[in-house]
C-alpha positions as a Markdown table, in Angstrom:
| # | Residue | x | y | z |
|---|---|---|---|---|
| 1 | Met | 107.9 | 43.0 | -130.5 |
| 2 | Phe | 108.5 | 40.9 | -128.0 |
| 3 | Leu | 105.1 | 39.2 | -126.3 |
| 4 | His | 104.2 | 37.2 | -123.2 |
| 5 | Ile | 103.1 | 34.2 | -123.0 |
| 6 | Pro | 101.1 | 32.7 | -119.8 |
| 7 | Ala | 102.2 | 29.7 | -118.3 |
| 8 | Ile | 99.5 | 27.6 | -118.7 |
| 9 | Ala | 98.1 | 26.5 | -114.8 |
| 10 | Ser | 98.8 | 23.5 | -114.2 |
| 11 | Val | 95.3 | 22.4 | -112.9 |
| 12 | Asp | 94.1 | 23.2 | -116.4 |
| 13 | Ile | 95.6 | 20.6 | -118.2 |
| 14 | Ile | 92.7 | 18.0 | -119.2 |
| 15 | Ser | 93.9 | 14.5 | -118.2 |
| 16 | Ala | 91.0 | 12.8 | -119.6 |
| 17 | Ile | 88.6 | 12.8 | -122.3 |
| 18 | Glu | 85.8 | 10.3 | -123.2 |
| 19 | Phe | 82.9 | 10.1 | -126.3 |
| 20 | Asp | 79.9 | 8.6 | -124.8 |
| 21 | Lys | 78.1 | 6.2 | -126.7 |
| 22 | Thr | 76.2 | 8.1 | -128.9 |
| 23 | Gly | 78.4 | 10.3 | -129.0 |
| 24 | Asp | 76.4 | 14.0 | -128.5 |
| 25 | His | 78.1 | 14.2 | -125.8 |
| 26 | Leu | 82.2 | 14.6 | -124.5 |
| 27 | Ala | 83.7 | 14.8 | -121.0 |
| 28 | Thr | 86.9 | 16.0 | -120.5 |
| 29 | Gly | 88.2 | 16.0 | -116.9 |
| 30 | Asp | 91.8 | 18.5 | -116.2 |
| 31 | Arg | 94.5 | 17.8 | -113.0 |
| 32 | Gly | 92.7 | 20.8 | -111.1 |
| 33 | Gly | 89.7 | 17.5 | -110.8 |
| 34 | Arg | 87.8 | 19.5 | -112.6 |
| 35 | Val | 84.8 | 17.4 | -115.2 |
| 36 | Val | 84.1 | 19.8 | -118.1 |
| 37 | Leu | 80.5 | 18.3 | -120.4 |
| 38 | Phe | 80.1 | 18.7 | -124.2 |
| 39 | Glu | 77.1 | 19.1 | -125.9 |
| 40 | Arg | 76.9 | 18.7 | -130.0 |
| 41 | Thr | 74.4 | 21.5 | -131.2 |
| 42 | Asp | 75.0 | 20.2 | -135.2 |
| 43 | Thr | 72.1 | 17.7 | -135.2 |
| 44 | Lys | 69.5 | 19.6 | -132.8 |
| 45 | Asp | 69.7 | 22.5 | -135.5 |
| 46 | His | 68.0 | 20.2 | -137.5 |
| 47 | Gly | 65.4 | 18.7 | -134.8 |
| 48 | Gly | 65.6 | 15.7 | -133.6 |
| 49 | Ser | 68.2 | 12.4 | -132.7 |
| 50 | Arg | 71.2 | 11.6 | -135.4 |
| 51 | Arg | 69.5 | 8.8 | -135.3 |
| 52 | Asp | 65.6 | 10.3 | -136.5 |
| 53 | Leu | 68.2 | 12.8 | -139.1 |
| 54 | Glu | 68.9 | 9.3 | -140.7 |
| 55 | Arg | 65.9 | 7.7 | -140.9 |
| 56 | Met | 64.6 | 11.8 | -143.2 |
| 57 | Asp | 68.3 | 11.5 | -145.0 |
| 58 | Tyr | 69.5 | 14.3 | -144.3 |
| 59 | Ser | 73.3 | 14.9 | -144.7 |
| 60 | Thr | 76.3 | 14.8 | -142.2 |
| 61 | Ser | 78.2 | 15.4 | -144.2 |
| 62 | Arg | 79.1 | 19.4 | -142.5 |
| 63 | His | 81.4 | 19.2 | -139.8 |
| 64 | Pro | 79.3 | 18.1 | -136.0 |
| 65 | Glu | 79.6 | 20.8 | -133.5 |
| 66 | Phe | 80.0 | 20.9 | -129.6 |
| 67 | Arg | 79.0 | 24.3 | -127.6 |
| 68 | Tyr | 79.8 | 24.2 | -123.8 |
| 69 | Lys | 77.1 | 22.5 | -121.4 |
| 70 | Thr | 78.0 | 22.7 | -118.3 |
| 71 | Glu | 81.2 | 21.5 | -116.3 |
| 72 | Phe | 81.6 | 20.7 | -111.9 |
| 73 | Gln | 84.3 | 20.0 | -108.9 |
| 74 | Ser | 84.1 | 16.2 | -109.4 |
| 75 | His | 87.0 | 15.7 | -107.1 |
| 76 | Glu | 88.9 | 17.7 | -104.0 |
| 77 | Pro | 92.4 | 17.1 | -103.2 |
| 78 | Glu | 92.8 | 15.1 | -99.8 |
| 79 | Phe | 95.2 | 14.0 | -97.4 |
| 80 | Asp | 96.1 | 10.3 | -96.3 |
| 81 | Tyr | 96.6 | 11.1 | -92.6 |
| 82 | Leu | 98.0 | 7.1 | -92.3 |
| 83 | Lys | 100.3 | 7.4 | -95.2 |
| 84 | Ser | 101.2 | 11.1 | -94.6 |
| 85 | Leu | 100.7 | 11.5 | -98.5 |
| 86 | Glu | 98.6 | 13.8 | -100.4 |
| 87 | Ile | 96.1 | 12.5 | -102.9 |
| 88 | Glu | 96.0 | 15.4 | -105.4 |
| 89 | Glu | 92.7 | 16.0 | -107.0 |
| 90 | Lys | 93.7 | 14.8 | -111.4 |
| 91 | Ile | 91.3 | 13.6 | -112.6 |
| 92 | Asn | 92.6 | 9.7 | -114.1 |
| 93 | Lys | 89.7 | 8.6 | -116.1 |
| 94 | Ile | 86.1 | 9.8 | -117.3 |
| 95 | Arg | 83.4 | 6.9 | -118.4 |
| 96 | Trp | 80.2 | 7.7 | -119.3 |
| 97 | Cys | 77.7 | 5.4 | -118.7 |
| 98 | Gln | 73.5 | 4.1 | -119.3 |
| 99 | Thr | 71.5 | 7.7 | -119.5 |
| 100 | Ala | 67.5 | 7.3 | -117.8 |
| 101 | Asn | 64.4 | 9.8 | -118.7 |
| 102 | Gly | 66.6 | 12.4 | -119.5 |
| 103 | Ala | 69.7 | 12.7 | -117.3 |
| 104 | Leu | 73.2 | 11.7 | -118.1 |
| 105 | Phe | 75.4 | 9.7 | -115.6 |
| 106 | Leu | 79.1 | 9.2 | -115.7 |
| 107 | Leu | 82.3 | 8.1 | -113.7 |
| 108 | Ser | 85.1 | 9.3 | -113.1 |
| 109 | Thr | 88.0 | 9.3 | -111.0 |
| 110 | Asn | 90.9 | 10.1 | -109.5 |
| 111 | Asp | 94.5 | 8.3 | -107.9 |
| 112 | Lys | 92.1 | 6.6 | -105.3 |
| 113 | Thr | 88.6 | 7.4 | -105.4 |
| 114 | Ile | 86.0 | 7.0 | -107.7 |
| 115 | Lys | 82.2 | 9.2 | -108.1 |
| 116 | Phe | 79.0 | 8.9 | -110.1 |
| 117 | Trp | 76.9 | 11.6 | -110.8 |
| 118 | Lys | 74.3 | 12.1 | -112.7 |
| 119 | Val | 73.4 | 15.4 | -114.4 |
| 120 | Gln | 70.7 | 16.4 | -115.4 |
| 121 | Glu | 68.9 | 19.7 | -116.7 |
| 122 | Lys | 66.0 | 21.1 | -113.8 |
| 123 | Lys | 63.2 | 23.7 | -113.7 |
| 124 | Val | 63.9 | 26.6 | -112.0 |
| 125 | Lys | 61.7 | 27.2 | -109.0 |
| 126 | Lys | 60.5 | 30.7 | -108.0 |
| 127 | Ile | 59.1 | 32.3 | -104.8 |
| 128 | Ala | 55.5 | 33.9 | -105.9 |
| 129 | Asp | 52.5 | 35.5 | -104.5 |
| 130 | Met | 54.9 | 37.8 | -101.8 |
| 131 | Asn | 52.7 | 40.0 | -99.6 |
| 132 | Val | 55.4 | 42.1 | -98.6 |
| 133 | Asp | 55.8 | 44.7 | -102.0 |
| 134 | Pro | 59.4 | 45.3 | -101.8 |
| 135 | Ser | 59.0 | 49.2 | -103.8 |
| 136 | Lys | 57.2 | 49.8 | -100.0 |
| 137 | Ala | 59.0 | 50.2 | -96.9 |
| 138 | Val | 58.9 | 51.2 | -93.4 |
| 139 | Gly | 61.4 | 51.6 | -90.5 |
| 140 | Asn | 62.7 | 48.0 | -90.6 |
| 141 | Gly | 60.1 | 47.1 | -91.9 |
| 142 | Asn | 58.3 | 46.3 | -95.5 |
| 143 | Val | 54.9 | 47.7 | -96.2 |
| 144 | Ala | 52.6 | 46.0 | -98.8 |
| 145 | Ser | 49.5 | 45.9 | -99.6 |
| 146 | Ser | 46.2 | 44.3 | -99.1 |
| 147 | Ser | 46.6 | 40.3 | -100.8 |
| 148 | Asn | 43.4 | 40.8 | -101.7 |
| 149 | Asn | 43.2 | 44.2 | -102.6 |
| 150 | Val | 40.6 | 45.4 | -100.1 |
| 151 | Ser | 42.1 | 48.2 | -98.6 |
| 152 | Pro | 44.2 | 50.5 | -100.4 |
| 153 | Lys | 45.7 | 51.7 | -96.7 |
| 154 | Pro | 49.3 | 49.8 | -96.5 |
| 155 | Tyr | 50.3 | 47.5 | -93.6 |
| 156 | Leu | 53.5 | 46.1 | -91.8 |
| 157 | Ala | 54.5 | 43.0 | -92.6 |
| 158 | Asn | 57.3 | 41.3 | -90.4 |
| 159 | Gly | 57.1 | 43.5 | -87.2 |
| 160 | Gly | 57.5 | 46.4 | -89.1 |
| 161 | Ser | 57.8 | 49.2 | -85.8 |
| 162 | Pro | 54.7 | 51.9 | -87.9 |
| 163 | Ser | 55.5 | 54.7 | -88.7 |
| 164 | Lys | 54.1 | 58.4 | -87.3 |
| 165 | Glu | 52.2 | 58.5 | -91.0 |
| 166 | Phe | 50.6 | 54.9 | -90.5 |
| 167 | Ser | 47.4 | 53.2 | -89.7 |
| 168 | Phe | 45.7 | 50.3 | -89.9 |
| 169 | Pro | 43.6 | 49.3 | -91.8 |
| 170 | Pro | 39.8 | 49.0 | -90.4 |
| 171 | Gly | 39.3 | 45.7 | -90.1 |
| 172 | Gly | 42.2 | 44.8 | -89.2 |
| 173 | Ile | 45.2 | 43.4 | -91.7 |
| 174 | Pro | 43.6 | 40.9 | -94.0 |
| 175 | Ser | 44.9 | 38.1 | -93.7 |
| 176 | Leu | 48.8 | 36.8 | -94.2 |
| 177 | Arg | 48.4 | 34.9 | -97.5 |
| 178 | Leu | 51.8 | 32.5 | -96.9 |
| 179 | Pro | 54.2 | 32.1 | -100.5 |
| 180 | Thr | 54.1 | 29.9 | -103.1 |
| 181 | Val | 57.6 | 28.0 | -104.6 |
| 182 | Val | 56.0 | 28.0 | -108.9 |
| 183 | Thr | 58.1 | 26.1 | -111.7 |
| 184 | Ser | 58.9 | 28.8 | -114.2 |
| 185 | Asn | 59.7 | 28.0 | -117.6 |
| 186 | Glu | 63.6 | 28.5 | -117.1 |
| 187 | Thr | 65.7 | 24.9 | -116.6 |
| 188 | Ser | 69.2 | 24.6 | -115.3 |
| 189 | Leu | 71.7 | 21.6 | -114.9 |
| 190 | Val | 72.7 | 19.7 | -112.1 |
| 191 | Ala | 75.6 | 18.0 | -111.0 |
| 192 | Arg | 74.3 | 15.8 | -107.9 |
| 193 | Cys | 76.7 | 12.6 | -107.2 |
| 194 | Arg | 74.8 | 9.3 | -106.5 |
| 195 | Arg | 78.1 | 7.4 | -104.7 |
| 196 | Val | 81.3 | 7.3 | -104.0 |
| 197 | Tyr | 83.3 | 4.2 | -104.6 |
| 198 | Ala | 86.7 | 5.2 | -101.9 |
| 199 | His | 89.1 | 3.5 | -99.4 |
| 200 | Ala | 89.3 | -0.4 | -102.0 |
| 201 | His | 92.5 | 0.5 | -103.4 |
| 202 | Asp | 95.8 | 0.8 | -102.0 |
| 203 | Tyr | 97.7 | 2.1 | -105.1 |
| 204 | His | 96.5 | 4.8 | -108.2 |
| 205 | Ile | 94.1 | 3.8 | -109.9 |
| 206 | Asn | 94.6 | 3.8 | -113.4 |
| 207 | Ser | 91.3 | 2.3 | -115.5 |
| 208 | Ile | 87.8 | 2.4 | -114.7 |
| 209 | Ser | 85.6 | 0.6 | -117.0 |
| 210 | Asn | 82.2 | 0.0 | -117.6 |
| 211 | Asn | 80.7 | -3.2 | -118.0 |
| 212 | Ser | 78.4 | -4.1 | -121.4 |
| 213 | Asp | 75.6 | -5.7 | -118.6 |
| 214 | Gly | 74.7 | -1.8 | -118.0 |
| 215 | Glu | 75.4 | -2.9 | -113.6 |
| 216 | Thr | 79.0 | -3.6 | -113.2 |
| 217 | Phe | 82.2 | -1.5 | -113.4 |
| 218 | Ile | 86.0 | -2.2 | -112.5 |
| 219 | Ser | 88.4 | -0.3 | -110.9 |
| 220 | Ala | 92.2 | -1.2 | -111.6 |
| 221 | Asp | 95.3 | 0.0 | -109.7 |
| 222 | Asp | 99.5 | -1.6 | -109.5 |
| 223 | Leu | 98.2 | -4.2 | -108.6 |
| 224 | Arg | 94.4 | -5.3 | -108.3 |
| 225 | Ile | 91.3 | -5.5 | -110.2 |
| 226 | Asn | 87.1 | -4.9 | -108.4 |
| 227 | Leu | 84.6 | -5.5 | -109.5 |
| 228 | Trp | 81.9 | -2.9 | -108.1 |
| 229 | Asn | 77.8 | -2.5 | -108.5 |
| 230 | Leu | 76.8 | 1.1 | -109.7 |
| 231 | Glu | 74.4 | 0.3 | -106.8 |
| 232 | Ile | 76.2 | 0.0 | -104.2 |
| 233 | Ser | 79.8 | 1.6 | -102.5 |
| 234 | Asn | 80.9 | 0.0 | -99.7 |
| 235 | Gln | 81.3 | -3.3 | -101.2 |
| 236 | Ser | 83.5 | -4.2 | -104.4 |
| 237 | Phe | 84.9 | -8.0 | -104.9 |
| 238 | Asn | 88.7 | -8.3 | -106.4 |
| 239 | Ile | 89.2 | -10.2 | -109.3 |
| 240 | Val | 92.6 | -9.8 | -110.5 |
| 241 | Asp | 95.6 | -10.0 | -107.7 |
| 242 | Val | 99.2 | -9.6 | -108.9 |
| 243 | Lys | 100.9 | -8.7 | -105.6 |
| 244 | Pro | 103.2 | -11.1 | -104.4 |
| 245 | Ala | 103.3 | -12.8 | -101.2 |
| 246 | Asn | 106.7 | -10.9 | -101.0 |
| 247 | Met | 107.4 | -7.6 | -103.0 |
| 248 | Glu | 110.6 | -7.8 | -103.9 |
| 249 | Asp | 109.0 | -10.8 | -106.0 |
| 250 | Leu | 106.8 | -7.9 | -107.8 |
| 251 | Thr | 107.9 | -7.9 | -111.7 |
| 252 | Glu | 105.0 | -6.0 | -113.4 |
| 253 | Val | 101.9 | -3.8 | -112.9 |
| 254 | Ile | 98.6 | -3.4 | -113.8 |
| 255 | Thr | 99.1 | -0.9 | -116.6 |
| 256 | Ser | 95.2 | -0.4 | -117.5 |
| 257 | Ala | 91.9 | -2.3 | -117.9 |
| 258 | Glu | 88.5 | -3.1 | -119.8 |
| 259 | Phe | 85.8 | -4.2 | -120.3 |
| 260 | His | 84.5 | -6.1 | -123.6 |
| 261 | Pro | 82.2 | -4.4 | -125.4 |
| 262 | Thr | 79.6 | -7.1 | -125.5 |
| 263 | His | 80.4 | -10.1 | -123.3 |
| 264 | Cys | 79.8 | -9.1 | -120.0 |
| 265 | Asn | 81.6 | -11.9 | -118.0 |
| 266 | Met | 84.7 | -11.2 | -120.3 |
| 267 | Leu | 87.6 | -8.4 | -119.7 |
| 268 | Ala | 91.1 | -7.8 | -120.9 |
| 269 | Tyr | 94.3 | -6.4 | -119.2 |
| 270 | Ser | 97.8 | -5.6 | -119.4 |
| 271 | Ser | 100.8 | -5.3 | -117.9 |
| 272 | Ser | 103.9 | -3.4 | -117.9 |
| 273 | Lys | 105.8 | -6.2 | -119.4 |
| 274 | Gly | 103.9 | -5.4 | -123.0 |
| 275 | Ser | 101.7 | -8.6 | -122.7 |
| 276 | Ile | 97.8 | -8.2 | -122.9 |
| 277 | Arg | 96.2 | -11.6 | -120.6 |
| 278 | Leu | 92.3 | -11.5 | -121.1 |
| 279 | Ile | 89.8 | -13.1 | -118.4 |
| 280 | Asp | 87.0 | -15.3 | -118.2 |
| 281 | Leu | 84.6 | -13.9 | -115.2 |
| 282 | Arg | 83.0 | -16.9 | -114.9 |
| 283 | Gln | 85.9 | -19.2 | -114.3 |
| 284 | Ser | 86.4 | -18.5 | -110.9 |
| 285 | Ala | 86.0 | -16.0 | -107.9 |
| 286 | Leu | 89.4 | -14.8 | -108.5 |
| 287 | Cys | 91.1 | -14.6 | -111.7 |
| 288 | Asp | 94.3 | -15.3 | -111.6 |
| 289 | Ser | 94.8 | -17.6 | -114.3 |
| 290 | His | 94.3 | -15.7 | -117.7 |
| 291 | Ala | 92.2 | -17.5 | -120.8 |
| 292 | Ile | 94.6 | -16.4 | -123.2 |
| 293 | Leu | 97.5 | -14.7 | -123.0 |
| 294 | Phe | 98.8 | -12.1 | -125.9 |
| 295 | Glu | 102.4 | -11.1 | -126.4 |
| 296 | Glu | 105.3 | -10.2 | -128.7 |
| 297 | Gln | 108.2 | -12.2 | -128.5 |
| 298 | Glu | 111.5 | -10.1 | -128.5 |
| 299 | Ala | 113.9 | -10.7 | -131.2 |
| 300 | Pro | 117.1 | -12.8 | -130.3 |
| 301 | Gly | 119.8 | -9.6 | -129.3 |
| 302 | Ser | 117.4 | -6.8 | -129.3 |
| 303 | Arg | 117.2 | -6.5 | -126.1 |
| 304 | Ser | 119.1 | -3.2 | -123.9 |
| 305 | Phe | 118.7 | -1.5 | -121.6 |
| 306 | Phe | 115.5 | 0.5 | -122.5 |
| 307 | Thr | 113.3 | -3.2 | -123.8 |
| 308 | Glu | 111.5 | -3.3 | -120.7 |
| 309 | Ile | 110.5 | 0.5 | -120.3 |
| 310 | Ile | 109.7 | 0.5 | -123.9 |
| 311 | Ala | 107.6 | -2.5 | -124.0 |
| 312 | Ser | 105.4 | -1.1 | -121.4 |
| 313 | Ile | 102.4 | -1.2 | -122.1 |
| 314 | Ser | 99.8 | 2.1 | -121.8 |
| 315 | Asp | 96.7 | 2.2 | -123.0 |
| 316 | Ile | 94.3 | -0.4 | -124.3 |
| 317 | Lys | 91.1 | -0.5 | -125.6 |
| 318 | Phe | 88.2 | -3.1 | -127.0 |
| 319 | Ala | 87.6 | -2.3 | -130.8 |
| 320 | Lys | 83.6 | -2.0 | -131.0 |
| 321 | Asp | 83.0 | -5.1 | -132.2 |
| 322 | Gly | 84.9 | -6.9 | -129.8 |
| 323 | Arg | 87.3 | -8.7 | -132.6 |
| 324 | His | 90.3 | -7.0 | -131.2 |
| 325 | Ile | 92.2 | -4.9 | -128.8 |
| 326 | Leu | 94.1 | -2.0 | -129.6 |
| 327 | Ser | 97.8 | -1.1 | -126.9 |
| 328 | Arg | 99.7 | 1.4 | -126.7 |
| 329 | Asp | 102.9 | 1.2 | -125.3 |
| 330 | Tyr | 105.9 | 3.9 | -125.6 |
| 331 | Met | 106.9 | 3.4 | -129.7 |
| 332 | Thr | 104.5 | 1.5 | -131.1 |
| 333 | Leu | 100.2 | 0.7 | -131.4 |
| 334 | Lys | 100.0 | -3.0 | -131.8 |
| 335 | Leu | 96.3 | -5.0 | -133.0 |
| 336 | Trp | 95.8 | -7.7 | -132.0 |
| 337 | Asp | 92.7 | -10.7 | -133.1 |
| 338 | Ile | 91.4 | -11.9 | -129.9 |
| 339 | Asn | 91.5 | -15.5 | -131.7 |
| 340 | Met | 95.6 | -15.7 | -132.3 |
| 341 | Asp | 97.0 | -15.0 | -129.3 |
| 342 | Ser | 101.0 | -15.5 | -131.9 |
| 343 | Gly | 101.7 | -12.4 | -132.2 |
| 344 | Pro | 100.2 | -8.6 | -132.9 |
| 345 | Val | 98.4 | -8.5 | -136.1 |
| 346 | Ala | 100.2 | -5.6 | -137.4 |
| 347 | Thr | 102.7 | -2.6 | -135.2 |
| 348 | Phe | 102.3 | 0.1 | -136.2 |
| 349 | Gln | 105.6 | 3.3 | -135.3 |
| 350 | Val | 104.5 | 6.0 | -134.1 |
| 351 | His | 108.1 | 8.2 | -133.2 |
| 352 | Glu | 110.7 | 5.6 | -134.9 |
| 353 | Tyr | 113.3 | 8.4 | -135.0 |
| 354 | Leu | 113.2 | 8.4 | -131.3 |
| 355 | Arg | 114.6 | 5.7 | -130.8 |
| 356 | Pro | 118.4 | 6.8 | -130.4 |
| 357 | Lys | 117.2 | 9.7 | -128.2 |
| 358 | Leu | 116.2 | 7.0 | -125.8 |
| 359 | Cys | 118.9 | 7.1 | -123.3 |
| 360 | Asp | 118.1 | 11.1 | -122.7 |
| 361 | Leu | 114.3 | 10.8 | -122.5 |
| 362 | Tyr | 114.9 | 8.3 | -119.7 |
| 363 | Glu | 117.2 | 11.3 | -118.0 |
| 364 | Asn | 114.5 | 13.8 | -118.2 |
| 365 | Asp | 111.3 | 11.2 | -117.7 |
| 366 | Ser | 109.8 | 11.3 | -121.1 |
| 367 | Ile | 110.3 | 8.0 | -121.7 |
| 368 | Phe | 108.2 | 7.1 | -118.1 |
| 369 | Asp | 104.6 | 9.4 | -120.3 |
| 370 | Lys | 101.3 | 7.4 | -120.4 |
| 371 | Phe | 99.8 | 8.1 | -124.4 |
| 372 | Glu | 96.5 | 6.7 | -125.1 |
| 373 | Cys | 94.4 | 4.8 | -128.4 |
| 374 | Cys | 91.6 | 4.6 | -130.0 |
| 375 | Leu | 89.4 | 2.5 | -132.8 |
| 376 | Ser | 87.4 | 4.4 | -135.2 |
| 377 | Gly | 83.8 | 3.0 | -134.7 |
| 378 | Asp | 83.7 | 1.0 | -138.5 |
| 379 | Gly | 87.8 | -0.1 | -137.1 |
| 380 | Leu | 89.1 | 0.6 | -139.9 |
| 381 | Arg | 91.6 | 3.4 | -138.5 |
| 382 | Val | 94.0 | 3.5 | -135.5 |
| 383 | Ala | 94.9 | 6.9 | -133.3 |
| 384 | Thr | 97.8 | 7.8 | -131.0 |
| 385 | Gly | 99.6 | 11.0 | -129.7 |
| 386 | Ser | 103.1 | 12.0 | -129.7 |
| 387 | Tyr | 105.3 | 14.6 | -129.0 |
| 388 | Ser | 105.7 | 18.0 | -130.0 |
| 389 | Asn | 101.3 | 18.0 | -129.7 |
| 390 | Leu | 101.5 | 16.1 | -132.6 |
| 391 | Phe | 98.8 | 12.7 | -133.5 |
| 392 | Arg | 99.6 | 9.7 | -135.5 |
| 393 | Val | 96.1 | 8.4 | -138.0 |
| 394 | Phe | 96.9 | 4.5 | -138.8 |
| 395 | Gly | 94.8 | 2.8 | -141.5 |
| 396 | Cys | 94.6 | -0.9 | -140.2 |
| 397 | Ala | 92.3 | -2.1 | -142.9 |
| 398 | Pro | 93.9 | -5.3 | -144.6 |
| 399 | Gly | 96.5 | -3.9 | -147.5 |
| 400 | Ser | 96.1 | -0.2 | -146.3 |
| 401 | Thr | 99.1 | 2.2 | -146.4 |
| 402 | Glu | 97.6 | 4.7 | -145.0 |
| 403 | Ala | 99.6 | 7.5 | -141.7 |
| 404 | Thr | 98.5 | 9.9 | -141.3 |
| 405 | Thr | 100.5 | 13.1 | -138.4 |
| 406 | Leu | 98.6 | 16.1 | -138.0 |
| 407 | Glu | 98.9 | 18.6 | -134.9 |
| 408 | Ala | 96.8 | 19.8 | -132.2 |
| 409 | Ser | 96.9 | 23.2 | -133.0 |
| 410 | Lys | 94.6 | 25.5 | -134.3 |
| 411 | Asn | 96.0 | 25.6 | -137.6 |
| 412 | Pro | 97.1 | 21.5 | -138.1 |
| 413 | Met | 97.8 | 20.7 | -141.4 |
| 414 | Arg | 99.9 | 24.4 | -142.1 |
| 415 | Arg | 102.8 | 21.7 | -141.9 |
| 416 | Gln | 101.4 | 18.9 | -144.4 |
| 417 | Val | 99.6 | 21.5 | -147.1 |
| 418 | Gln | 100.8 | 25.1 | -147.5 |
| 419 | Thr | 97.3 | 26.6 | -148.9 |
| 420 | Pro | 94.8 | 24.2 | -147.2 |
| 421 | Ser | 90.7 | 25.1 | -147.0 |
| 422 | Arg | 90.1 | 24.1 | -144.3 |
| 423 | Pro | 91.5 | 22.0 | -141.4 |
| 424 | Ser | 89.0 | 19.1 | -141.3 |
| 425 | Arg | 90.3 | 17.4 | -145.6 |
| 426 | Ser | 89.0 | 13.6 | -145.2 |
| 427 | Leu | 91.7 | 11.8 | -143.8 |
| 428 | Ser | 91.8 | 9.8 | -147.1 |
| 429 | Ser | 93.0 | 12.7 | -149.2 |
| 430 | Ile | 95.6 | 13.8 | -146.9 |
| 431 | Thr | 97.5 | 9.8 | -146.7 |
| 432 | Arg | 100.9 | 9.1 | -147.7 |
| 433 | Val | 102.1 | 13.2 | -147.6 |
| 434 | Val | 103.9 | 12.1 | -143.8 |
| 435 | Arg | 105.0 | 8.2 | -143.9 |
| 436 | Arg | 106.2 | 6.4 | -140.5 |
| 437 | Gly | 108.5 | 8.3 | -139.0 |
| 438 | Ser | 111.4 | 10.8 | -139.8 |
| 439 | Asp | 115.3 | 8.3 | -140.1 |
| 440 | Val | 116.8 | 12.5 | -138.9 |
| 441 | Pro | 117.2 | 12.0 | -134.7 |
| 442 | Gly | 116.3 | 14.8 | -132.9 |
| 443 | Val | 113.1 | 16.2 | -135.3 |
| 444 | Asp | 110.1 | 15.0 | -135.7 |
| 445 | Thr | 108.6 | 13.6 | -138.9 |
| 446 | Asn | 107.8 | 17.4 | -140.2 |
| 447 | Gly | 111.4 | 17.8 | -140.0 |
| 448 | Asn | 110.4 | 21.3 | -137.6 |
| 449 | Ser | 113.3 | 20.2 | -133.8 |
| 450 | Phe | 111.3 | 18.3 | -131.6 |
| 451 | Asp | 110.0 | 20.1 | -128.4 |
| 452 | Phe | 108.8 | 16.6 | -125.7 |
| 453 | Thr | 107.4 | 19.3 | -122.7 |
| 454 | Thr | 104.5 | 19.6 | -125.8 |
| 455 | Lys | 102.5 | 15.7 | -125.3 |
| 456 | Leu | 99.2 | 14.6 | -126.8 |
| 457 | Leu | 98.6 | 11.9 | -124.2 |
| 458 | His | 95.0 | 11.7 | -124.4 |
| 459 | Leu | 92.3 | 11.4 | -127.4 |
| 460 | Ala | 89.6 | 9.7 | -127.8 |
| 461 | Trp | 87.5 | 8.6 | -131.4 |
| 462 | His | 83.7 | 9.5 | -131.8 |
| 463 | Pro | 81.8 | 6.1 | -132.0 |
| 464 | Thr | 80.3 | 7.0 | -135.7 |
| 465 | Glu | 82.2 | 9.7 | -137.5 |
| 466 | Asn | 85.5 | 10.9 | -138.4 |
| 467 | Ser | 85.5 | 12.8 | -135.3 |
| 468 | Ile | 88.7 | 12.8 | -133.1 |
| 469 | Ala | 88.7 | 15.0 | -129.8 |
| 470 | Cys | 92.6 | 14.8 | -128.3 |
| 471 | Ala | 93.2 | 17.7 | -125.1 |
| 472 | Ala | 96.7 | 19.4 | -125.5 |
| 473 | Ala | 97.8 | 21.2 | -122.1 |
| 474 | Asn | 94.9 | 23.5 | -121.6 |
| 475 | Ser | 93.6 | 23.4 | -125.7 |
| 476 | Leu | 91.1 | 20.8 | -126.9 |
| 477 | Tyr | 90.6 | 20.1 | -130.8 |
| 478 | Met | 88.5 | 18.3 | -132.6 |
| 479 | Tyr | 89.3 | 17.2 | -136.4 |
| 480 | Tyr | 86.5 | 15.9 | -138.8 |
| 481 | Ala | 87.3 | 13.5 | -142.0 |
């Protein structure tokens, strides 16, 4: 039997994913410029927030359940007439902001423009006490009964022409009653754009990050990092500028940037040369000099044509405690201690078996794919994506040898376990089933042929639980342990 599988529309492919700080909401952005929000429901079913349930000693061992909440069009395609450049609507990053008065706030950005959104439930308003009775009509005008029901005879509203059977009631038409707007018990979610932060980047925005002060955020492109106040959209401060006087002297670009989770004066940014710079905003207005530089020295004799390309860092994330930074380059995950700049404290091989295939990956541009990374809330595990819609989970606690490979599909465990009872088994129970990579080039870690067209670029770890949300093409998957 031949089944026609429709092609996935490019605009539906998920390009960003992010949990809020509570873990009760999840946001995704796609290439079509839409933002879709999901809301956790399994805690609501038992009345109260997760914190209340913990106080009541309620067991939270059940699977987290999220349902669709709402969606809105965040960005539209634009055209820069001065540069003759099309600006696509694709959402590059989403970041949640602090909630207030029951409303949700978030930042979303495409290549050039950042927007600040407010999503709030509002009660539906309806018009009541109408004079017009829609069940009766004469000619082009509606016939309505008296507002105080004194006379049973109809009268015209809106100046319609009376028919032969129509006669004015004795004493004339009663006084008209103005319609009133009444708030009903029905509610609807409304997304409203509160601010637009535009015209501040000459190059494509690759990162946005909220500050712990709740008032400011940064946006980064290839050469600059700007500091914004959430309330001021027409002014930003340039705090990092790596653009040389002569562009021919350019040797590296900014690839990712993030604020420290608790220190509002510290942020880190990564470069295409594989280095991470930690800067302190208290040092100077323009932070051209870094406080600490993290980079790993090349092994002698290991340099090749691909060395710089695969060393480029595509994503960095601070651990929740702010002590460690996780970075992802093309081949590895690296965990850095901000108090130790001599080298990473741990390195995890994501797909080492692809090293013999680097030439092919370069030819089809896959070597430039930008994979994201994430850490668990307790800092004991890290995760990142790979090809064939696989993602890897590694234990990073001292002495841990945990390394797990899962596939983003409806049956993620089918390759590791013959008869899985459920897809959300404990991560610890499936450790060492798949170790770090196969030595056979051209196949994945389970011995299957590798597919470079399906890749898992975006994933996010729940802030307090062992739950991972990941995006494969236009599908969103959630895994719980």
